[in-house]
N, CA, C, O and the ligand as a Tripos MOL2 file, in Angstrom:
@<TRIPOS>MOLECULE
protein
  273   271    69     0     0
PROTEIN
NO_CHARGES

@<TRIPOS>ATOM
      1 N         114.3360  104.3290  100.8750 N.3       1 MET1
      2 CA        114.2440  103.0080  101.4870 C.3       1 MET1
      3 C         113.6570  102.0140  100.4910 C.2       1 MET1
      4 O         113.0690  102.3780   99.4730 O.2       1 MET1
      5 N         113.8400  100.7800  100.8220 N.am      2 LYS2
      6 CA        113.4260   99.7160   99.9230 C.3       2 LYS2
      7 C         112.8680   98.5570  100.7620 C.2       2 LYS2
      8 O         113.4390   98.1970  101.7910 O.2       2 LYS2
      9 N         111.7730   97.9940  100.3200 N.am      3 THR3
     10 CA        111.1710   96.8830  101.0630 C.3       3 THR3
     11 C         110.8100   95.7650  100.1010 C.2       3 THR3
     12 O         110.2190   96.0110   99.0490 O.2       3 THR3
     13 N         111.1590   94.5560  100.4550 N.am      4 ASN4
     14 CA        110.7390   93.3970   99.6740 C.3       4 ASN4
     15 C         109.6170   92.6780  100.4130 C.2       4 ASN4
     16 O         109.7290   92.3480  101.5930 O.2       4 ASN4
     17 N         108.5380   92.4500   99.6820 N.am      5 LEU5
     18 CA        107.3870   91.7820  100.2840 C.3       5 LEU5
     19 C         107.1290   90.4600   99.5800 C.2       5 LEU5
     20 O         107.3750   90.3100   98.3830 O.2       5 LEU5
     21 N         106.6350   89.5210  100.3430 N.am      6 GLN6
     22 CA        106.1610   88.2580   99.7980 C.3       6 GLN6
     23 C         104.6380   88.3710   99.7520 C.2       6 GLN6
     24 O         104.0050   88.5940  100.7840 O.2       6 GLN6
     25 N         104.0470   88.2210   98.5740 N.am      7 ILE7
     26 CA        102.6050   88.3980   98.4080 C.3       7 ILE7
     27 C         101.9540   87.0430   98.1740 C.2       7 ILE7
     28 O         102.4190   86.2520   97.3540 O.2       7 ILE7
     29 N         100.8700   86.7830   98.9050 N.am      8 GLU8
     30 CA        100.1340   85.5390   98.6840 C.3       8 GLU8
     31 C          98.7650   85.8490   98.0940 C.2       8 GLU8
     32 O          98.1240   86.8310   98.4690 O.2       8 GLU8
     33 N          98.3260   85.0070   97.1720 N.am      9 GLY9
     34 CA         96.9670   85.1110   96.6550 C.3       9 GLY9
     35 C          96.8400   85.6230   95.2370 C.2       9 GLY9
     36 O          95.7380   85.6450   94.6890 O.2       9 GLY9
     37 N          97.9510   86.0410   94.6230 N.am     10 MET10
     38 CA         97.8630   86.5550   93.2550 C.3      10 MET10
     39 C          97.8090   85.3790   92.2690 C.2      10 MET10
     40 O          98.5810   84.4270   92.3740 O.2      10 MET10
     41 N          96.8640   85.4720   91.2960 N.am     11 SER11
     42 CA         96.7620   84.3760   90.3390 C.3      11 SER11
     43 C          96.8950   84.8060   88.8840 C.2      11 SER11
     44 O          97.0030   83.9530   88.0030 O.2      11 SER11
     45 N          96.8900   86.0910   88.6140 N.am     12 CYS12
     46 CA         97.0060   86.5350   87.2280 C.3      12 CYS12
     47 C          97.5520   87.9570   87.1740 C.2      12 CYS12
     48 O          97.8260   88.5720   88.2050 O.2      12 CYS12
     49 N          97.7070   88.4690   85.9440 N.am     13 GLU13
     50 CA         98.2870   89.8040   85.7980 C.3      13 GLU13
     51 C          97.3650   90.9020   86.3290 C.2      13 GLU13
     52 O          97.8340   91.9860   86.6770 O.2      13 GLU13
     53 N          96.0710   90.6340   86.3930 N.am     14 ALA14
     54 CA         95.1700   91.6330   86.9710 C.3      14 ALA14
     55 C          95.4580   91.7820   88.4600 C.2      14 ALA14
     56 O          95.4660   92.8930   88.9890 O.2      14 ALA14
     57 N          95.6940   90.6600   89.1300 N.am     15 CYS15
     58 CA         96.0740   90.7080   90.5460 C.3      15 CYS15
     59 C          97.3350   91.5430   90.7200 C.2      15 CYS15
     60 O          97.4320   92.3610   91.6350 O.2      15 CYS15
     61 N          98.2920   91.3260   89.8370 N.am     16 VAL16
     62 CA         99.5570   92.0570   89.9080 C.3      16 VAL16
     63 C          99.2930   93.5550   89.8270 C.2      16 VAL16
     64 O          99.8860   94.3400   90.5660 O.2      16 VAL16
     65 N          98.3920   93.9450   88.9180 N.am     17 ARG17
     66 CA         98.0940   95.3770   88.7760 C.3      17 ARG17
     67 C          97.3940   95.9370   90.0130 C.2      17 ARG17
     68 O          97.6870   97.0520   90.4450 O.2      17 ARG17
     69 N          96.4580   95.1550   90.5870 N.am     18 PHE18
     70 CA         95.7760   95.6160   91.8020 C.3      18 PHE18
     71 C          96.7860   95.8470   92.9200 C.2      18 PHE18
     72 O          96.7490   96.8710   93.6030 O.2      18 PHE18
     73 N          97.6820   94.8880   93.0970 N.am     19 VAL19
     74 CA         98.6630   94.9890   94.1770 C.3      19 VAL19
     75 C          99.6060   96.1690   93.9170 C.2      19 VAL19
     76 O          99.9130   96.9370   94.8290 O.2      19 VAL19
     77 N         100.0590   96.3060   92.6800 N.am     20 ALA20
     78 CA        100.9820   97.3930   92.3550 C.3      20 ALA20
     79 C         100.3150   98.7480   92.5730 C.2      20 ALA20
     80 O         100.9300   99.6670   93.1140 O.2      20 ALA20
     81 N          99.0520   98.8720   92.1510 N.am     21 MET21
     82 CA         98.3480  100.1420   92.3310 C.3      21 MET21
     83 C          98.1530  100.4510   93.8050 C.2      21 MET21
     84 O          98.2900  101.5980   94.2330 O.2      21 MET21
     85 N          97.8320   99.4240   94.5780 N.am     22 ALA22
     86 CA         97.6290   99.6240   96.0210 C.3      22 ALA22
     87 C          98.9210  100.1060   96.6750 C.2      22 ALA22
     88 O          98.9080  101.0160   97.5030 O.2      22 ALA22
     89 N         100.0250   99.4900   96.2950 N.am     23 LEU23
     90 CA        101.3040   99.8750   96.8990 C.3      23 LEU23
     91 C         101.7040  101.2840   96.4740 C.2      23 LEU23
     92 O         102.2070  102.0660   97.2800 O.2      23 LEU23
     93 N         101.4740  101.5990   95.1990 N.am     24 GLN24
     94 CA        101.8820  102.9140   94.7000 C.3      24 GLN24
     95 C         101.0200  104.0390   95.2740 C.2      24 GLN24
     96 O         101.4150  105.2050   95.2390 O.2      24 GLN24
     97 N          99.8570  103.6940   95.7960 N.am     25 SER25
     98 CA         98.9820  104.7260   96.3430 C.3      25 SER25
     99 C          99.4120  105.1660   97.7370 C.2      25 SER25
    100 O          98.8940  106.1500   98.2640 O.2      25 SER25
    101 N         100.3500  104.4460   98.3330 N.am     26 ILE26
    102 CA        100.7870  104.7880   99.6960 C.3      26 ILE26
    103 C         101.7030  106.0120   99.6660 C.2      26 ILE26
    104 O         102.5900  106.1230   98.8200 O.2      26 ILE26
    105 N         101.4680  106.9230  100.6060 N.am     27 ASP27
    106 CA        102.3220  108.1100  100.7380 C.3      27 ASP27
    107 C         103.7790  107.7200  100.8730 C.2      27 ASP27
    108 O         104.1340  106.8840  101.7030 O.2      27 ASP27
    109 N         104.6170  108.3270  100.0560 N.am     28 GLY28
    110 CA        106.0560  108.0930  100.1610 C.3      28 GLY28
    111 C         106.5810  107.0350   99.2170 C.2      28 GLY28
    112 O         107.7920  106.9230   99.0220 O.2      28 GLY28
    113 N         105.6830  106.2520   98.6250 N.am     29 VAL29
    114 CA        106.1290  105.2050   97.7070 C.3      29 VAL29
    115 C         106.3490  105.8050   96.3130 C.2      29 VAL29
    116 O         105.4530  106.4340   95.7510 O.2      29 VAL29
    117 N         107.5300  105.6060   95.7740 N.am     30 ASP30
    118 CA        107.8450  106.0900   94.4330 C.3      30 ASP30
    119 C         107.5960  105.0240   93.3780 C.2      30 ASP30
    120 O         107.1540  105.3150   92.2670 O.2      30 ASP30
    121 N         107.8850  103.7990   93.7460 N.am     31 ARG31
    122 CA        107.8880  102.7410   92.7560 C.3      31 ARG31
    123 C         107.5230  101.4160   93.4230 C.2      31 ARG31
    124 O         108.0080  101.1110   94.5120 O.2      31 ARG31
    125 N         106.6720  100.6330   92.7700 N.am     32 ALA32
    126 CA        106.3700   99.2950   93.2730 C.3      32 ALA32
    127 C         106.4070   98.3330   92.0940 C.2      32 ALA32
    128 O         105.6430   98.4720   91.1390 O.2      32 ALA32
    129 N         107.2840   97.3810   92.1710 N.am     33 MET33
    130 CA        107.3690   96.3750   91.1220 C.3      33 MET33
    131 C         106.8800   95.0500   91.6900 C.2      33 MET33
    132 O         107.3840   94.5590   92.7000 O.2      33 MET33
    133 N         105.8730   94.4800   91.0060 N.am     34 VAL34
    134 CA        105.2510   93.2580   91.5090 C.3      34 VAL34
    135 C         105.4530   92.1530   90.4810 C.2      34 VAL34
    136 O         105.2550   92.3660   89.2850 O.2      34 VAL34
    137 N         105.8430   90.9880   90.9460 N.am     35 ASP35
    138 CA        106.0850   89.8610   90.0440 C.3      35 ASP35
    139 C         105.2280   88.6620   90.4320 C.2      35 ASP35
    140 O         105.2490   88.1920   91.5700 O.2      35 ASP35
    141 N         104.4800   88.1900   89.4500 N.am     36 LEU36
    142 CA        103.5340   87.0990   89.6940 C.3      36 LEU36
    143 C         104.2450   85.7790   89.9940 C.2      36 LEU36
    144 O         103.8780   85.0770   90.9360 O.2      36 LEU36
    145 N         105.2480   85.4450   89.2060 N.am     37 ASN37
    146 CA        105.8860   84.1310   89.3530 C.3      37 ASN37
    147 C         106.6190   83.9690   90.6740 C.2      37 ASN37
    148 O         106.5200   82.9340   91.3330 O.2      37 ASN37
    149 N         107.3490   85.0010   91.0490 N.am     38 SER38
    150 CA        108.1010   84.9000   92.2990 C.3      38 SER38
    151 C         107.2600   85.3130   93.5020 C.2      38 SER38
    152 O         107.6990   85.1750   94.6440 O.2      38 SER38
    153 N         106.0270   85.8310   93.2450 N.am     39 LYS39
    154 CA        105.1320   86.3060   94.3090 C.3      39 LYS39
    155 C         105.7990   87.3690   95.1740 C.2      39 LYS39
    156 O         105.6120   87.4120   96.3900 O.2      39 LYS39
    157 N         106.5740   88.2170   94.5240 N.am     40 ARG40
    158 CA        107.2850   89.2290   95.2910 C.3      40 ARG40
    159 C         106.9310   90.6290   94.8310 C.2      40 ARG40
    160 O         106.5650   90.8600   93.6790 O.2      40 ARG40
    161 N         107.0500   91.5510   95.7630 N.am     41 ALA41
    162 CA        106.9110   92.9640   95.4350 C.3      41 ALA41
    163 C         108.1180   93.6980   95.9900 C.2      41 ALA41
    164 O         108.5500   93.4780   97.1210 O.2      41 ALA41
    165 N         108.6480   94.5840   95.1460 N.am     42 GLU42
    166 CA        109.7710   95.3960   95.5680 C.3      42 GLU42
    167 C         109.2970   96.8450   95.5720 C.2      42 GLU42
    168 O         108.8720   97.3780   94.5470 O.2      42 GLU42
    169 N         109.3780   97.4610   96.7260 N.am     43 VAL43
    170 CA        108.8620   98.8170   96.8850 C.3      43 VAL43
    171 C         110.0180   99.7660   97.1830 C.2      43 VAL43
    172 O         110.8920   99.4710   97.9970 O.2      43 VAL43
    173 N         110.0020  100.9110   96.5060 N.am     44 GLU44
    174 CA        111.0290  101.9210   96.7550 C.3      44 GLU44
    175 C         110.3720  103.2630   97.0170 C.2      44 GLU44
    176 O         109.3450  103.5970   96.4270 O.2      44 GLU44
    177 N         110.9840  104.0280   97.9140 N.am     45 GLY45
    178 CA        110.4700  105.3610   98.2040 C.3      45 GLY45
    179 C         111.1110  105.9170   99.4560 C.2      45 GLY45
    180 O         112.1610  105.4460   99.8930 O.2      45 GLY45
    181 N         110.4680  106.9280  100.0310 N.am     46 ASP46
    182 CA        110.9890  107.5540  101.2350 C.3      46 ASP46
    183 C         109.8900  107.7340  102.2580 C.2      46 ASP46
    184 O         108.7790  108.1600  101.9430 O.2      46 ASP46
    185 N         110.2260  107.4010  103.4830 N.am     47 ASN47
    186 CA        109.3450  107.6990  104.6180 C.3      47 ASN47
    187 C         107.9580  107.0750  104.5440 C.2      47 ASN47
    188 O         107.0140  107.6050  105.1310 O.2      47 ASN47
    189 N         107.8190  105.9780  103.8460 N.am     48 TYR48
    190 CA        106.5310  105.2670  103.9280 C.3      48 TYR48
    191 C         106.5860  104.3250  105.1200 C.2      48 TYR48
    192 O         107.6590  103.9780  105.6120 O.2      48 TYR48
    193 N         105.4170  103.9250  105.5690 N.am     49 ARG49
    194 CA        105.3570  102.9790  106.6790 C.3      49 ARG49
    195 C         105.1080  101.5820  106.1050 C.2      49 ARG49
    196 O         104.1940  101.3740  105.3080 O.2      49 ARG49
    197 N         105.9360  100.6440  106.5240 N.am     50 VAL50
    198 CA        105.8210   99.2810  106.0100 C.3      50 VAL50
    199 C         104.4530   98.6890  106.3560 C.2      50 VAL50
    200 O         103.8880   97.9230  105.5760 O.2      50 VAL50
    201 N         103.9240   99.0490  107.5310 N.am     51 GLU51
    202 CA        102.5980   98.5410  107.9050 C.3      51 GLU51
    203 C         101.5280   99.0150  106.9200 C.2      51 GLU51
    204 O         100.5590   98.3040  106.6540 O.2      51 GLU51
    205 N         101.7150  100.2300  106.3790 N.am     52 ASP52
    206 CA        100.7550  100.7450  105.4030 C.3      52 ASP52
    207 C         100.7790   99.9250  104.1140 C.2      52 ASP52
    208 O          99.7450   99.7230  103.4760 O.2      52 ASP52
    209 N         101.9630   99.4600  103.7410 N.am     53 LEU53
    210 CA        102.0740   98.6300  102.5320 C.3      53 LEU53
    211 C         101.2680   97.3490  102.7190 C.2      53 LEU53
    212 O         100.4750   96.9520  101.8650 O.2      53 LEU53
    213 N         101.4990   96.7220  103.8600 N.am     54 ILE54
    214 CA        100.8470   95.4410  104.1330 C.3      54 ILE54
    215 C          99.3310   95.6160  104.1990 C.2      54 ILE54
    216 O          98.5730   94.8040  103.6690 O.2      54 ILE54
    217 N          98.9090   96.6940  104.8620 N.am     55 GLU55
    218 CA         97.4800   96.9690  104.9830 C.3      55 GLU55
    219 C          96.8440   97.1990  103.6090 C.2      55 GLU55
    220 O          95.7410   96.7210  103.3450 O.2      55 GLU55
    221 N          97.5410   97.9290  102.7390 N.am     56 ALA56
    222 CA         97.0020   98.2220  101.4060 C.3      56 ALA56
    223 C          96.8360   96.9410  100.5940 C.2      56 ALA56
    224 O          95.8510   96.7750   99.8740 O.2      56 ALA56
    225 N          97.8000   96.0440  100.7140 N.am     57 VAL57
    226 CA         97.7170   94.7710   99.9900 C.3      57 VAL57
    227 C          96.5620   93.9400  100.5380 C.2      57 VAL57
    228 O          95.8220   93.3150   99.7790 O.2      57 VAL57
    229 N          96.4130   93.9380  101.8600 N.am     58 GLU58
    230 CA         95.3400   93.1590  102.4790 C.3      58 GLU58
    231 C          93.9700   93.7000  102.1110 C.2      58 GLU58
    232 O          93.0170   92.9360  101.9550 O.2      58 GLU58
    233 N          93.8670   95.0220  101.9700 N.am     59 GLU59
    234 CA         92.5900   95.6190  101.5780 C.3      59 GLU59
    235 C          92.1630   95.1740  100.1840 C.2      59 GLU59
    236 O          90.9710   95.1700   99.8750 O.2      59 GLU59
    237 N          93.1230   94.8000   99.3380 N.am     60 GLU60
    238 CA         92.8140   94.2930   98.0060 C.3      60 GLU60
    239 C          92.4880   92.8120   98.0290 C.2      60 GLU60
    240 O          92.1150   92.2420   97.0030 O.2      60 GLU60
    241 N          92.6230   92.1850   99.1840 N.am     61 GLY61
    242 CA         92.2570   90.7770   99.3210 C.3      61 GLY61
    243 C          93.4290   89.8060   99.2120 C.2      61 GLY61
    244 O          93.2380   88.5980   99.0740 O.2      61 GLY61
    245 N          94.6400   90.3500   99.2770 N.am     62 TYR62
    246 CA         95.8230   89.4920   99.2300 C.3      62 TYR62
    247 C          96.5360   89.5930  100.5720 C.2      62 TYR62
    248 O          96.1590   90.4080  101.4140 O.2      62 TYR62
    249 N          97.5500   88.7830  100.7760 N.am     63 SER63
    250 CA         98.2960   88.9460  102.0040 C.3      63 SER63
    251 C          99.7500   89.2340  101.6920 C.2      63 SER63
    252 O         100.2770   88.8250  100.6580 O.2      63 SER63
    253 N         100.3870   89.9470  102.6080 N.am     64 ALA64
    254 CA        101.7650   90.3530  102.3910 C.3      64 ALA64
    255 C         102.5480   90.2300  103.6790 C.2      64 ALA64
    256 O         102.0440   90.5000  104.7690 O.2      64 ALA64
    257 N         103.7910   89.8170  103.5270 N.am     65 LYS65
    258 CA        104.6860   89.9090  104.6790 C.3      65 LYS65
    259 C         106.0570   90.3300  104.1890 C.2      65 LYS65
    260 O         106.4430   90.0890  103.0450 O.2      65 LYS65
    261 N         106.7740   90.9640  105.0940 N.am     66 VAL66
    262 CA        108.1080   91.4450  104.7460 C.3      66 VAL66
    263 C         109.0320   90.2500  104.6160 C.2      66 VAL66
    264 O         109.0570   89.3500  105.4560 O.2      66 VAL66
    265 N         109.7940   90.2760  103.5240 N.am     67 GLU67
    266 CA        110.7230   89.1900  103.2690 C.3      67 GLU67
    267 C         111.9220   89.2900  104.2100 C.2      67 GLU67
    268 O         112.4920   90.3640  104.4060 O.2      67 GLU67
    269 N         112.2790   88.1790  104.7700 N.am     68 ALA68
    270 CA        113.4000   88.1800  105.7130 C.3      68 ALA68
    271 C         114.7050   88.4580  104.9780 C.2      68 ALA68
    272 O         115.7670   88.5000  105.5980 O.2      68 ALA68
    273 CU         94.1440   87.8240   89.1590 Cu       69 CU69
@<TRIPOS>BOND
     1     1     2 1
     2     2     3 1
     3     3     4 2
     4     3     5 am
     5     5     6 1
     6     6     7 1
     7     7     8 2
     8     7     9 am
     9     9    10 1
    10    10    11 1
    11    11    12 2
    12    11    13 am
    13    13    14 1
    14    14    15 1
    15    15    16 2
    16    15    17 am
    17    17    18 1
    18    18    19 1
    19    19    20 2
    20    19    21 am
    21    21    22 1
    22    22    23 1
    23    23    24 2
    24    23    25 am
    25    25    26 1
    26    26    27 1
    27    27    28 2
    28    27    29 am
    29    29    30 1
    30    30    31 1
    31    31    32 2
    32    31    33 am
    33    33    34 1
    34    34    35 1
    35    35    36 2
    36    35    37 am
    37    37    38 1
    38    38    39 1
    39    39    40 2
    40    39    41 am
    41    41    42 1
    42    42    43 1
    43    43    44 2
    44    43    45 am
    45    45    46 1
    46    46    47 1
    47    47    48 2
    48    47    49 am
    49    49    50 1
    50    50    51 1
    51    51    52 2
    52    51    53 am
    53    53    54 1
    54    54    55 1
    55    55    56 2
    56    55    57 am
    57    57    58 1
    58    58    59 1
    59    59    60 2
    60    59    61 am
    61    61    62 1
    62    62    63 1
    63    63    64 2
    64    63    65 am
    65    65    66 1
    66    66    67 1
    67    67    68 2
    68    67    69 am
    69    69    70 1
    70    70    71 1
    71    71    72 2
    72    71    73 am
    73    73    74 1
    74    74    75 1
    75    75    76 2
    76    75    77 am
    77    77    78 1
    78    78    79 1
    79    79    80 2
    80    79    81 am
    81    81    82 1
    82    82    83 1
    83    83    84 2
    84    83    85 am
    85    85    86 1
    86    86    87 1
    87    87    88 2
    88    87    89 am
    89    89    90 1
    90    90    91 1
    91    91    92 2
    92    91    93 am
    93    93    94 1
    94    94    95 1
    95    95    96 2
    96    95    97 am
    97    97    98 1
    98    98    99 1
    99    99   100 2
   100    99   101 am
   101   101   102 1
   102   102   103 1
   103   103   104 2
   104   103   105 am
   105   105   106 1
   106   106   107 1
   107   107   108 2
   108   107   109 am
   109   109   110 1
   110   110   111 1
   111   111   112 2
   112   111   113 am
   113   113   114 1
   114   114   115 1
   115   115   116 2
   116   115   117 am
   117   117   118 1
   118   118   119 1
   119   119   120 2
   120   119   121 am
   121   121   122 1
   122   122   123 1
   123   123   124 2
   124   123   125 am
   125   125   126 1
   126   126   127 1
   127   127   128 2
   128   127   129 am
   129   129   130 1
   130   130   131 1
   131   131   132 2
   132   131   133 am
   133   133   134 1
   134   134   135 1
   135   135   136 2
   136   135   137 am
   137   137   138 1
   138   138   139 1
   139   139   140 2
   140   139   141 am
   141   141   142 1
   142   142   143 1
   143   143   144 2
   144   143   145 am
   145   145   146 1
   146   146   147 1
   147   147   148 2
   148   147   149 am
   149   149   150 1
   150   150   151 1
   151   151   152 2
   152   151   153 am
   153   153   154 1
   154   154   155 1
   155   155   156 2
   156   155   157 am
   157   157   158 1
   158   158   159 1
   159   159   160 2
   160   159   161 am
   161   161   162 1
   162   162   163 1
   163   163   164 2
   164   163   165 am
   165   165   166 1
   166   166   167 1
   167   167   168 2
   168   167   169 am
   169   169   170 1
   170   170   171 1
   171   171   172 2
   172   171   173 am
   173   173   174 1
   174   174   175 1
   175   175   176 2
   176   175   177 am
   177   177   178 1
   178   178   179 1
   179   179   180 2
   180   179   181 am
   181   181   182 1
   182   182   183 1
   183   183   184 2
   184   183   185 am
   185   185   186 1
   186   186   187 1
   187   187   188 2
   188   187   189 am
   189   189   190 1
   190   190   191 1
   191   191   192 2
   192   191   193 am
   193   193   194 1
   194   194   195 1
   195   195   196 2
   196   195   197 am
   197   197   198 1
   198   198   199 1
   199   199   200 2
   200   199   201 am
   201   201   202 1
   202   202   203 1
   203   203   204 2
   204   203   205 am
   205   205   206 1
   206   206   207 1
   207   207   208 2
   208   207   209 am
   209   209   210 1
   210   210   211 1
   211   211   212 2
   212   211   213 am
   213   213   214 1
   214   214   215 1
   215   215   216 2
   216   215   217 am
   217   217   218 1
   218   218   219 1
   219   219   220 2
   220   219   221 am
   221   221   222 1
   222   222   223 1
   223   223   224 2
   224   223   225 am
   225   225   226 1
   226   226   227 1
   227   227   228 2
   228   227   229 am
   229   229   230 1
   230   230   231 1
   231   231   232 2
   232   231   233 am
   233   233   234 1
   234   234   235 1
   235   235   236 2
   236   235   237 am
   237   237   238 1
   238   238   239 1
   239   239   240 2
   240   239   241 am
   241   241   242 1
   242   242   243 1
   243   243   244 2
   244   243   245 am
   245   245   246 1
   246   246   247 1
   247   247   248 2
   248   247   249 am
   249   249   250 1
   250   250   251 1
   251   251   252 2
   252   251   253 am
   253   253   254 1
   254   254   255 1
   255   255   256 2
   256   255   257 am
   257   257   258 1
   258   258   259 1
   259   259   260 2
   260   259   261 am
   261   261   262 1
   262   262   263 1
   263   263   264 2
   264   263   265 am
   265   265   266 1
   266   266   267 1
   267   267   268 2
   268   267   269 am
   269   269   270 1
   270   270   271 1
   271   271   272 2
@<TRIPOS>SUBSTRUCTURE
     1 MET1         2 RESIDUE 1 A MET
     2 LYS2         6 RESIDUE 1 A LYS
     3 THR3        10 RESIDUE 1 A THR
     4 ASN4        14 RESIDUE 1 A ASN
     5 LEU5        18 RESIDUE 1 A LEU
     6 GLN6        22 RESIDUE 1 A GLN
     7 ILE7        26 RESIDUE 1 A ILE
     8 GLU8        30 RESIDUE 1 A GLU
     9 GLY9        34 RESIDUE 1 A GLY
    10 MET10       38 RESIDUE 1 A MET
    11 SER11       42 RESIDUE 1 A SER
    12 CYS12       46 RESIDUE 1 A CYS
    13 GLU13       50 RESIDUE 1 A GLU
    14 ALA14       54 RESIDUE 1 A ALA
    15 CYS15       58 RESIDUE 1 A CYS
    16 VAL16       62 RESIDUE 1 A VAL
    17 ARG17       66 RESIDUE 1 A ARG
    18 PHE18       70 RESIDUE 1 A PHE
    19 VAL19       74 RESIDUE 1 A VAL
    20 ALA20       78 RESIDUE 1 A ALA
    21 MET21       82 RESIDUE 1 A MET
    22 ALA22       86 RESIDUE 1 A ALA
    23 LEU23       90 RESIDUE 1 A LEU
    24 GLN24       94 RESIDUE 1 A GLN
    25 SER25       98 RESIDUE 1 A SER
    26 ILE26      102 RESIDUE 1 A ILE
    27 ASP27      106 RESIDUE 1 A ASP
    28 GLY28      110 RESIDUE 1 A GLY
    29 VAL29      114 RESIDUE 1 A VAL
    30 ASP30      118 RESIDUE 1 A ASP
    31 ARG31      122 RESIDUE 1 A ARG
    32 ALA32      126 RESIDUE 1 A ALA
    33 MET33      130 RESIDUE 1 A MET
    34 VAL34      134 RESIDUE 1 A VAL
    35 ASP35      138 RESIDUE 1 A ASP
    36 LEU36      142 RESIDUE 1 A LEU
    37 ASN37      146 RESIDUE 1 A ASN
    38 SER38      150 RESIDUE 1 A SER
    39 LYS39      154 RESIDUE 1 A LYS
    40 ARG40      158 RESIDUE 1 A ARG
    41 ALA41      162 RESIDUE 1 A ALA
    42 GLU42      166 RESIDUE 1 A GLU
    43 VAL43      170 RESIDUE 1 A VAL
    44 GLU44      174 RESIDUE 1 A GLU
    45 GLY45      178 RESIDUE 1 A GLY
    46 ASP46      182 RESIDUE 1 A ASP
    47 ASN47      186 RESIDUE 1 A ASN
    48 TYR48      190 RESIDUE 1 A TYR
    49 ARG49      194 RESIDUE 1 A ARG
    50 VAL50      198 RESIDUE 1 A VAL
    51 GLU51      202 RESIDUE 1 A GLU
    52 ASP52      206 RESIDUE 1 A ASP
    53 LEU53      210 RESIDUE 1 A LEU
    54 ILE54      214 RESIDUE 1 A ILE
    55 GLU55      218 RESIDUE 1 A GLU
    56 ALA56      222 RESIDUE 1 A ALA
    57 VAL57      226 RESIDUE 1 A VAL
    58 GLU58      230 RESIDUE 1 A GLU
    59 GLU59      234 RESIDUE 1 A GLU
    60 GLU60      238 RESIDUE 1 A GLU
    61 GLY61      242 RESIDUE 1 A GLY
    62 TYR62      246 RESIDUE 1 A TYR
    63 SER63      250 RESIDUE 1 A SER
    64 ALA64      254 RESIDUE 1 A ALA
    65 LYS65      258 RESIDUE 1 A LYS
    66 VAL66      262 RESIDUE 1 A VAL
    67 GLU67      266 RESIDUE 1 A GLU
    68 ALA68      270 RESIDUE 1 A ALA
    69 CU69       273 GROUP 0 **** ****
């Protein structure tokens, strides 16, 4: 499965790394690509819960929502 997220609150490459690490730590996530300029994250994997992705990003102090 694949999920595109819109991330709010990232201001530098360190933020990008925090968000990417948080997403990659979720069970079932194989890959998380985070882009600062577009404020987007693309997550790939199997059987992860989308709510877990959002929660992990929020725990790092950013906000996330699923892209329509
Ligand atoms: Cu930063």
